[in-house]
N, CA, C and O atoms as a GROMACS GRO file, in nm:
protein
  444
    1UNK      N    1   0.072  -0.112   0.016
    1UNK     CA    2  -0.016  -0.003  -0.018
    1UNK      C    3   0.095   0.123  -0.009
    1UNK      O    4   0.194   0.120   0.064
    2UNK      N    5   0.064   0.222  -0.089
    2UNK     CA    6   0.141   0.334  -0.081
    2UNK      C    7   0.127   0.417   0.021
    2UNK      O    8   0.015   0.421   0.072
    3UNK      N    9   0.231   0.503   0.076
    3UNK     CA   10   0.198   0.573   0.178
    3UNK      C   11   0.248   0.712   0.128
    3UNK      O   12   0.356   0.731   0.072
    4UNK      N   13   0.133   0.828   0.166
    4UNK     CA   14   0.130   0.946   0.148
    4UNK      C   15   0.163   1.029   0.277
    4UNK      O   16   0.102   1.014   0.383
    5UNK      N   17   0.278   1.131   0.253
    5UNK     CA   18   0.312   1.200   0.360
    5UNK      C   19   0.268   1.334   0.369
    5UNK      O   20   0.285   1.410   0.275
    6UNK      N   21   0.194   1.381   0.509
    6UNK     CA   22   0.128   1.487   0.550
    6UNK      C   23   0.226   1.548   0.636
    6UNK      O   24   0.333   1.502   0.676
    7UNK      N   25   0.156   1.696   0.667
    7UNK     CA   26   0.258   1.778   0.752
    7UNK      C   27   0.147   1.882   0.811
    7UNK      O   28   0.053   1.918   0.741
    8UNK      N   29   0.160   1.917   0.916
    8UNK     CA   30   0.092   2.049   0.987
    8UNK      C   31   0.171   2.180   0.956
    8UNK      O   32   0.290   2.209   0.969
    9UNK      N   33   0.063   2.248   0.912
    9UNK     CA   34   0.130   2.396   0.850
    9UNK      C   35   0.053   2.473   0.949
    9UNK      O   36  -0.058   2.446   0.996
   10UNK      N   37   0.170   2.621   0.984
   10UNK     CA   38   0.084   2.739   1.026
   10UNK      C   39   0.124   2.866   0.954
   10UNK      O   40   0.238   2.910   0.941
   11UNK      N   41   0.024   2.911   0.916
   11UNK     CA   42   0.040   3.052   0.850
   11UNK      C   43  -0.037   3.152   0.904
   11UNK      O   44  -0.160   3.146   0.911
   12UNK      N   45   0.016   3.226   0.935
   12UNK     CA   46  -0.057   3.354   1.003
   12UNK      C   47  -0.160   3.304   1.094
   12UNK      O   48  -0.279   3.318   1.064
   13UNK      N   49  -0.119   3.242   1.214
   13UNK     CA   50  -0.196   3.170   1.309
   13UNK      C   51  -0.315   3.081   1.256
   13UNK      O   52  -0.414   3.064   1.327
   14UNK      N   53  -0.306   3.021   1.121
   14UNK     CA   54  -0.421   2.936   1.070
   14UNK      C   55  -0.348   2.815   1.052
   14UNK      O   56  -0.250   2.814   0.977
   15UNK      N   57  -0.397   2.685   1.130
   15UNK     CA   58  -0.332   2.581   1.080
   15UNK      C   59  -0.420   2.491   1.014
   15UNK      O   60  -0.541   2.474   1.032
   16UNK      N   61  -0.303   2.410   0.896
   16UNK     CA   62  -0.374   2.316   0.808
   16UNK      C   63  -0.299   2.210   0.786
   16UNK      O   64  -0.177   2.229   0.792
   17UNK      N   65  -0.340   2.098   0.761
   17UNK     CA   66  -0.311   1.960   0.712
   17UNK      C   67  -0.255   1.958   0.561
   17UNK      O   68  -0.338   1.986   0.474
   18UNK      N   69  -0.137   1.930   0.523
   18UNK     CA   70  -0.090   1.936   0.356
   18UNK      C   71  -0.083   1.819   0.354
   18UNK      O   72  -0.012   1.763   0.438
   19UNK      N   73  -0.158   1.738   0.251
   19UNK     CA   74  -0.094   1.629   0.219
   19UNK      C   75  -0.025   1.614   0.092
   19UNK      O   76  -0.056   1.681  -0.007
   20UNK      N   77   0.069   1.525   0.092
   20UNK     CA   78   0.136   1.521  -0.050
   20UNK      C   79   0.093   1.424  -0.137
   20UNK      O   80   0.127   1.308  -0.120
   21UNK      N   81  -0.008   1.469  -0.267
   21UNK     CA   82  -0.054   1.401  -0.364
   21UNK      C   83   0.021   1.414  -0.482
   21UNK      O   84   0.078   1.523  -0.490
   22UNK      N   85   0.038   1.333  -0.582
   22UNK     CA   86   0.109   1.358  -0.693
   22UNK      C   87   0.031   1.462  -0.790
   22UNK      O   88   0.087   1.540  -0.867
   23UNK      N   89  -0.087   1.450  -0.776
   23UNK     CA   90  -0.132   1.567  -0.876
   23UNK      C   91  -0.177   1.702  -0.814
   23UNK      O   92  -0.273   1.774  -0.844
   24UNK      N   93  -0.082   1.716  -0.720
   24UNK     CA   94  -0.107   1.864  -0.644
   24UNK      C   95  -0.131   1.822  -0.471
   24UNK      O   96  -0.180   1.715  -0.435
   25UNK      N   97  -0.085   1.931  -0.380
   25UNK     CA   98  -0.129   1.925  -0.232
   25UNK      C   99  -0.281   1.936  -0.227
   25UNK      O  100  -0.367   1.995  -0.292
   26UNK      N  101  -0.278   1.847  -0.116
   26UNK     CA  102  -0.429   1.869  -0.051
   26UNK      C  103  -0.425   1.925   0.083
   26UNK      O  104  -0.375   1.864   0.177
   27UNK      N  105  -0.486   2.061   0.098
   27UNK     CA  106  -0.482   2.123   0.244
   27UNK      C  107  -0.616   2.105   0.294
   27UNK      O  108  -0.713   2.151   0.234
   28UNK      N  109  -0.626   2.043   0.397
   28UNK     CA  110  -0.737   2.071   0.481
   28UNK      C  111  -0.699   2.155   0.637
   28UNK      O  112  -0.617   2.136   0.727
   29UNK      N  113  -0.805   2.250   0.609
   29UNK     CA  114  -0.788   2.336   0.726
   29UNK      C  115  -0.826   2.277   0.863
   29UNK      O  116  -0.931   2.216   0.878
   30UNK      N  117  -0.731   2.299   0.972
   30UNK     CA  118  -0.746   2.243   1.097
   30UNK      C  119  -0.829   2.341   1.186
   30UNK      O  120  -0.925   2.318   1.260
   31UNK      N  121  -0.753   2.478   1.151
   31UNK     CA  122  -0.792   2.566   1.255
   31UNK      C  123  -0.937   2.704   1.212
   31UNK      O  124  -0.971   2.802   1.279
   32UNK      N  125  -0.980   2.665   1.106
   32UNK     CA  126  -1.087   2.738   1.032
   32UNK      C  127  -1.183   2.656   1.008
   32UNK      O  128  -1.162   2.536   0.991
   33UNK      N  129  -1.320   2.717   1.001
   33UNK     CA  130  -1.437   2.662   0.962
   33UNK      C  131  -1.463   2.668   0.820
   33UNK      O  132  -1.561   2.737   0.791
   34UNK      N  133  -1.394   2.607   0.712
   34UNK     CA  134  -1.414   2.647   0.589
   34UNK      C  135  -1.459   2.535   0.502
   34UNK      O  136  -1.384   2.472   0.427
   35UNK      N  137  -1.579   2.516   0.516
   35UNK     CA  138  -1.632   2.402   0.458
   35UNK      C  139  -1.616   2.391   0.269
   35UNK      O  140  -1.629   2.284   0.209
   36UNK      N  141  -1.594   2.492   0.219
   36UNK     CA  142  -1.544   2.492   0.072
   36UNK      C  143  -1.435   2.417   0.079
   36UNK      O  144  -1.429   2.312   0.014
   37UNK      N  145  -1.332   2.458   0.161
   37UNK     CA  146  -1.154   2.382   0.159
   37UNK      C  147  -1.184   2.254   0.198
   37UNK      O  148  -1.144   2.168   0.119
   38UNK      N  149  -1.244   2.213   0.300
   38UNK     CA  150  -1.268   2.079   0.326
   38UNK      C  151  -1.334   2.015   0.201
   38UNK      O  152  -1.257   1.945   0.135
   39UNK      N  153  -1.429   2.022   0.168
   39UNK     CA  154  -1.507   1.960   0.039
   39UNK      C  155  -1.417   1.942  -0.078
   39UNK      O  156  -1.395   1.833  -0.132
   40UNK      N  157  -1.362   2.066  -0.116
   40UNK     CA  158  -1.256   2.058  -0.230
   40UNK      C  159  -1.127   1.955  -0.203
   40UNK      O  160  -1.077   1.890  -0.295
   41UNK      N  161  -1.083   1.948  -0.074
   41UNK     CA  162  -0.976   1.867  -0.038
   41UNK      C  163  -1.034   1.688  -0.022
   41UNK      O  164  -0.966   1.585  -0.029
   42UNK      N  165  -1.160   1.703  -0.001
   42UNK     CA  166  -1.213   1.524   0.008
   42UNK      C  167  -1.233   1.502  -0.136
   42UNK      O  168  -1.200   1.392  -0.178
   43UNK      N  169  -1.280   1.583  -0.216
   43UNK     CA  170  -1.293   1.569  -0.370
   43UNK      C  171  -1.153   1.516  -0.432
   43UNK      O  172  -1.139   1.410  -0.492
   44UNK      N  173  -1.063   1.602  -0.408
   44UNK     CA  174  -0.901   1.543  -0.462
   44UNK      C  175  -0.886   1.416  -0.405
   44UNK      O  176  -0.845   1.327  -0.479
   45UNK      N  177  -0.915   1.384  -0.259
   45UNK     CA  178  -0.864   1.239  -0.211
   45UNK      C  179  -0.934   1.134  -0.261
   45UNK      O  180  -0.895   1.017  -0.267
   46UNK      N  181  -1.070   1.194  -0.308
   46UNK     CA  182  -1.152   1.091  -0.379
   46UNK      C  183  -1.123   1.049  -0.518
   46UNK      O  184  -1.145   0.939  -0.568
   47UNK      N  185  -1.079   1.139  -0.563
   47UNK     CA  186  -0.995   1.105  -0.705
   47UNK      C  187  -0.882   1.028  -0.685
   47UNK      O  188  -0.865   0.924  -0.750
   48UNK      N  189  -0.792   1.072  -0.590
   48UNK     CA  190  -0.664   0.963  -0.572
   48UNK      C  191  -0.692   0.824  -0.516
   48UNK      O  192  -0.624   0.726  -0.543
   49UNK      N  193  -0.783   0.824  -0.447
   49UNK     CA  194  -0.857   0.692  -0.414
   49UNK      C  195  -0.872   0.591  -0.506
   49UNK      O  196  -0.838   0.473  -0.494
   50UNK      N  197  -0.956   0.676  -0.654
   50UNK     CA  198  -0.991   0.556  -0.742
   50UNK      C  199  -0.887   0.510  -0.825
   50UNK      O  200  -0.897   0.418  -0.907
   51UNK      N  201  -0.727   0.617  -0.786
   51UNK     CA  202  -0.632   0.537  -0.877
   51UNK      C  203  -0.563   0.424  -0.783
   51UNK      O  204  -0.478   0.355  -0.839
   52UNK      N  205  -0.589   0.397  -0.651
   52UNK     CA  206  -0.542   0.276  -0.568
   52UNK      C  207  -0.548   0.329  -0.426
   52UNK      O  208  -0.548   0.449  -0.400
   53UNK      N  209  -0.555   0.225  -0.330
   53UNK     CA  210  -0.553   0.261  -0.205
   53UNK      C  211  -0.394   0.286  -0.136
   53UNK      O  212  -0.286   0.238  -0.170
   54UNK      N  213  -0.428   0.375  -0.031
   54UNK     CA  214  -0.315   0.440  -0.007
   54UNK      C  215  -0.353   0.500   0.139
   54UNK      O  216  -0.468   0.534   0.166
   55UNK      N  217  -0.237   0.512   0.238
   55UNK     CA  218  -0.277   0.553   0.361
   55UNK      C  219  -0.162   0.667   0.376
   55UNK      O  220  -0.048   0.663   0.329
   56UNK      N  221  -0.229   0.783   0.463
   56UNK     CA  222  -0.142   0.906   0.492
   56UNK      C  223  -0.084   0.910   0.607
   56UNK      O  224  -0.161   0.890   0.701
   57UNK      N  225   0.046   0.932   0.638
   57UNK     CA  226   0.106   0.961   0.755
   57UNK      C  227   0.174   1.082   0.775
   57UNK      O  228   0.233   1.129   0.678
   58UNK      N  229   0.178   1.148   0.896
   58UNK     CA  230   0.227   1.258   0.942
   58UNK      C  231   0.388   1.209   0.926
   58UNK      O  232   0.447   1.106   0.959
   59UNK      N  233   0.436   1.351   0.850
   59UNK     CA  234   0.592   1.322   0.822
   59UNK      C  235   0.685   1.351   0.926
   59UNK      O  236   0.798   1.301   0.930
   60UNK      N  237   0.628   1.453   1.033
   60UNK     CA  238   0.671   1.476   1.168
   60UNK      C  239   0.577   1.474   1.250
   60UNK      O  240   0.467   1.513   1.212
   61UNK      N  241   0.593   1.433   1.367
   61UNK     CA  242   0.490   1.427   1.472
   61UNK      C  243   0.525   1.525   1.577
   61UNK      O  244   0.621   1.499   1.649
   62UNK      N  245   0.448   1.651   1.599
   62UNK     CA  246   0.485   1.751   1.698
   62UNK      C  247   0.432   1.703   1.841
   62UNK      O  248   0.374   1.595   1.859
   63UNK      N  249   0.454   1.780   1.924
   63UNK     CA  250   0.384   1.767   2.042
   63UNK      C  251   0.251   1.868   2.095
   63UNK      O  252   0.178   1.862   2.194
   64UNK      N  253   0.258   1.966   1.974
   64UNK     CA  254   0.129   2.057   1.996
   64UNK      C  255  -0.009   2.027   1.992
   64UNK      O  256  -0.036   1.911   1.961
   65UNK      N  257  -0.086   2.090   2.011
   65UNK     CA  258  -0.242   2.082   2.012
   65UNK      C  259  -0.275   2.040   1.869
   65UNK      O  260  -0.334   1.934   1.851
   66UNK      N  261  -0.237   2.124   1.758
   66UNK     CA  262  -0.270   2.071   1.638
   66UNK      C  263  -0.178   1.942   1.593
   66UNK      O  264  -0.246   1.849   1.548
   67UNK      N  265  -0.087   1.928   1.595
   67UNK     CA  266   0.007   1.809   1.562
   67UNK      C  267  -0.096   1.659   1.619
   67UNK      O  268  -0.108   1.555   1.554
   68UNK      N  269  -0.151   1.684   1.736
   68UNK     CA  270  -0.224   1.573   1.810
   68UNK      C  271  -0.363   1.568   1.738
   68UNK      O  272  -0.428   1.466   1.714
   69UNK      N  273  -0.394   1.689   1.710
   69UNK     CA  274  -0.518   1.706   1.640
   69UNK      C  275  -0.537   1.605   1.503
   69UNK      O  276  -0.620   1.519   1.471
   70UNK      N  277  -0.432   1.655   1.450
   70UNK     CA  278  -0.380   1.596   1.300
   70UNK      C  279  -0.369   1.452   1.292
   70UNK      O  280  -0.430   1.385   1.209
   71UNK      N  281  -0.296   1.409   1.372
   71UNK     CA  282  -0.252   1.281   1.421
   71UNK      C  283  -0.397   1.173   1.445
   71UNK      O  284  -0.418   1.066   1.386
   72UNK      N  285  -0.467   1.227   1.528
   72UNK     CA  286  -0.627   1.170   1.533
   72UNK      C  287  -0.732   1.170   1.434
   72UNK      O  288  -0.822   1.086   1.424
   73UNK      N  289  -0.702   1.312   1.330
   73UNK     CA  290  -0.766   1.327   1.224
   73UNK      C  291  -0.716   1.216   1.139
   73UNK      O  292  -0.809   1.136   1.136
   74UNK      N  293  -0.612   1.168   1.065
   74UNK     CA  294  -0.553   1.088   1.004
   74UNK      C  295  -0.590   0.954   1.063
   74UNK      O  296  -0.577   0.868   0.976
   75UNK      N  297  -0.615   0.922   1.136
   75UNK     CA  298  -0.626   0.791   1.188
   75UNK      C  299  -0.774   0.763   1.137
   75UNK      O  300  -0.792   0.668   1.061
   76UNK      N  301  -0.893   0.854   1.184
   76UNK     CA  302  -1.011   0.868   1.118
   76UNK      C  303  -1.017   0.853   0.988
   76UNK      O  304  -1.079   0.760   0.937
   77UNK      N  305  -0.937   0.966   0.900
   77UNK     CA  306  -0.926   0.952   0.765
   77UNK      C  307  -0.881   0.818   0.680
   77UNK      O  308  -0.922   0.766   0.577
   78UNK      N  309  -0.787   0.792   0.765
   78UNK     CA  310  -0.737   0.658   0.687
   78UNK      C  311  -0.858   0.520   0.671
   78UNK      O  312  -0.874   0.430   0.588
   79UNK      N  313  -0.923   0.556   0.788
   79UNK     CA  314  -1.026   0.437   0.791
   79UNK      C  315  -1.165   0.454   0.658
   79UNK      O  316  -1.223   0.373   0.586
   80UNK      N  317  -1.173   0.600   0.678
   80UNK     CA  318  -1.281   0.602   0.562
   80UNK      C  319  -1.203   0.614   0.416
   80UNK      O  320  -1.272   0.609   0.314
   81UNK      N  321  -1.082   0.628   0.408
   81UNK     CA  322  -1.022   0.591   0.279
   81UNK      C  323  -1.019   0.448   0.236
   81UNK      O  324  -1.031   0.413   0.119
   82UNK      N  325  -1.001   0.354   0.352
   82UNK     CA  326  -1.011   0.200   0.329
   82UNK      C  327  -1.132   0.175   0.278
   82UNK      O  328  -1.139   0.103   0.178
   83UNK      N  329  -1.289   0.249   0.358
   83UNK     CA  330  -1.380   0.192   0.344
   83UNK      C  331  -1.454   0.249   0.184
   83UNK      O  332  -1.532   0.190   0.109
   84UNK      N  333  -1.392   0.378   0.173
   84UNK     CA  334  -1.443   0.433   0.051
   84UNK      C  335  -1.350   0.376  -0.086
   84UNK      O  336  -1.410   0.369  -0.193
   85UNK      N  337  -1.232   0.342  -0.082
   85UNK     CA  338  -1.162   0.222  -0.190
   85UNK      C  339  -1.234   0.094  -0.169
   85UNK      O  340  -1.219   0.028  -0.272
   86UNK      N  341  -1.289   0.045  -0.102
   86UNK     CA  342  -1.377  -0.086  -0.087
   86UNK      C  343  -1.500  -0.061  -0.190
   86UNK      O  344  -1.528  -0.123  -0.292
   87UNK      N  345  -1.557   0.037  -0.137
   87UNK     CA  346  -1.705   0.081  -0.189
   87UNK      C  347  -1.666   0.113  -0.355
   87UNK      O  348  -1.739   0.075  -0.446
   88UNK      N  349  -1.564   0.173  -0.371
   88UNK     CA  350  -1.523   0.201  -0.524
   88UNK      C  351  -1.505   0.111  -0.618
   88UNK      O  352  -1.545   0.114  -0.735
   89UNK      N  353  -1.418  -0.003  -0.543
   89UNK     CA  354  -1.361  -0.110  -0.607
   89UNK      C  355  -1.474  -0.226  -0.618
   89UNK      O  356  -1.462  -0.318  -0.699
   90UNK      N  357  -1.593  -0.214  -0.523
   90UNK     CA  358  -1.697  -0.274  -0.526
   90UNK      C  359  -1.811  -0.254  -0.649
   90UNK      O  360  -1.886  -0.334  -0.706
   91UNK      N  361  -1.790  -0.122  -0.661
   91UNK     CA  362  -1.895  -0.076  -0.763
   91UNK      C  363  -1.810  -0.050  -0.919
   91UNK      O  364  -1.847   0.018  -1.015
   92UNK      N  365  -1.707  -0.117  -0.903
   92UNK     CA  366  -1.608  -0.111  -0.995
   92UNK      C  367  -1.586   0.040  -1.104
   92UNK      O  368  -1.592   0.055  -1.226
   93UNK      N  369  -1.558   0.133  -0.986
   93UNK     CA  370  -1.513   0.272  -1.018
   93UNK      C  371  -1.377   0.311  -1.026
   93UNK      O  372  -1.338   0.425  -1.054
   94UNK      N  373  -1.292   0.192  -0.995
   94UNK     CA  374  -1.162   0.227  -1.005
   94UNK      C  375  -1.117   0.241  -1.147
   94UNK      O  376  -1.156   0.181  -1.248
   95UNK      N  377  -1.012   0.349  -1.130
   95UNK     CA  378  -0.967   0.372  -1.269
   95UNK      C  379  -0.869   0.281  -1.296
   95UNK      O  380  -0.796   0.241  -1.206
   96UNK      N  381  -0.854   0.230  -1.446
   96UNK     CA  382  -0.770   0.164  -1.475
   96UNK      C  383  -0.629   0.195  -1.524
   96UNK      O  384  -0.620   0.297  -1.592
   97UNK      N  385  -0.504   0.119  -1.500
   97UNK     CA  386  -0.403   0.161  -1.512
   97UNK      C  387  -0.398   0.207  -1.666
   97UNK      O  388  -0.489   0.178  -1.744
   98UNK      N  389  -0.270   0.290  -1.709
   98UNK     CA  390  -0.266   0.312  -1.844
   98UNK      C  391  -0.122   0.286  -1.912
   98UNK      O  392  -0.019   0.267  -1.847
   99UNK      N  393  -0.130   0.288  -2.038
   99UNK     CA  394  -0.002   0.201  -2.091
   99UNK      C  395   0.051   0.102  -2.079
   99UNK      O  396  -0.030   0.010  -2.082
  100UNK      N  397   0.172   0.064  -2.064
  100UNK     CA  398   0.211  -0.084  -2.047
  100UNK      C  399   0.139  -0.155  -1.921
  100UNK      O  400   0.102  -0.273  -1.926
  101UNK      N  401   0.125  -0.075  -1.815
  101UNK     CA  402   0.065  -0.167  -1.709
  101UNK      C  403  -0.088  -0.173  -1.725
  101UNK      O  404  -0.160  -0.254  -1.667
  102UNK      N  405  -0.126  -0.084  -1.805
  102UNK     CA  406  -0.288  -0.139  -1.844
  102UNK      C  407  -0.291  -0.264  -1.897
  102UNK      O  408  -0.375  -0.340  -1.849
  103UNK      N  409  -0.201  -0.315  -2.009
  103UNK     CA  410  -0.172  -0.421  -2.074
  103UNK      C  411  -0.173  -0.548  -2.007
  103UNK      O  412  -0.231  -0.654  -2.030
  104UNK      N  413  -0.088  -0.507  -1.914
  104UNK     CA  414  -0.068  -0.640  -1.797
  104UNK      C  415  -0.190  -0.646  -1.718
  104UNK      O  416  -0.240  -0.756  -1.695
  105UNK      N  417  -0.244  -0.540  -1.672
  105UNK     CA  418  -0.346  -0.548  -1.563
  105UNK      C  419  -0.455  -0.621  -1.641
  105UNK      O  420  -0.502  -0.716  -1.580
  106UNK      N  421  -0.513  -0.595  -1.780
  106UNK     CA  422  -0.646  -0.666  -1.848
  106UNK      C  423  -0.574  -0.792  -1.868
  106UNK      O  424  -0.665  -0.873  -1.848
  107UNK      N  425  -0.470  -0.861  -1.894
  107UNK     CA  426  -0.435  -0.991  -1.912
  107UNK      C  427  -0.417  -1.066  -1.780
  107UNK      O  428  -0.406  -1.188  -1.785
  108UNK      N  429  -0.412  -1.008  -1.670
  108UNK     CA  430  -0.390  -1.100  -1.538
  108UNK      C  431  -0.542  -1.077  -1.480
  108UNK      O  432  -0.583  -1.148  -1.387
  109UNK      N  433  -0.625  -0.972  -1.541
  109UNK     CA  434  -0.768  -0.994  -1.506
  109UNK      C  435  -0.846  -1.094  -1.570
  109UNK      O  436  -0.934  -1.146  -1.500
  110UNK      N  437  -0.830  -1.143  -1.723
  110UNK     CA  438  -0.843  -1.230  -1.785
  110UNK      C  439  -0.861  -1.384  -1.761
  110UNK      O  440  -0.946  -1.470  -1.787
  111UNK      N  441  -0.727  -1.378  -1.694
  111UNK     CA  442  -0.671  -1.522  -1.658
  111UNK      C  443  -0.771  -1.587  -1.584
  111UNK      O  444  -0.753  -1.702  -1.544
   0.00000   0.00000   0.00000
């Protein structure tokens, strides 16, 4: 299973959780009540889930309140990622690999 790195950031006393994703960082506000930003972050994560299952891990764990909140947040988020991936797979909504990988993928699936 692929591991994605995350970090707690503080900019102008606003804390957020930044998750490193290949298509661009996903930022989840921790100290703001910004529903639009959270919805956007979850939409990006769902797109990434369609490419394959993954787990998110804090790059550096601090002892401050927001690092502890982020750690617990990621524990719950990782559970949700597993469940959403299972459902997406069950309904056949996973993205098929492209290029040479796709040929091998289809061949193995036909066996």
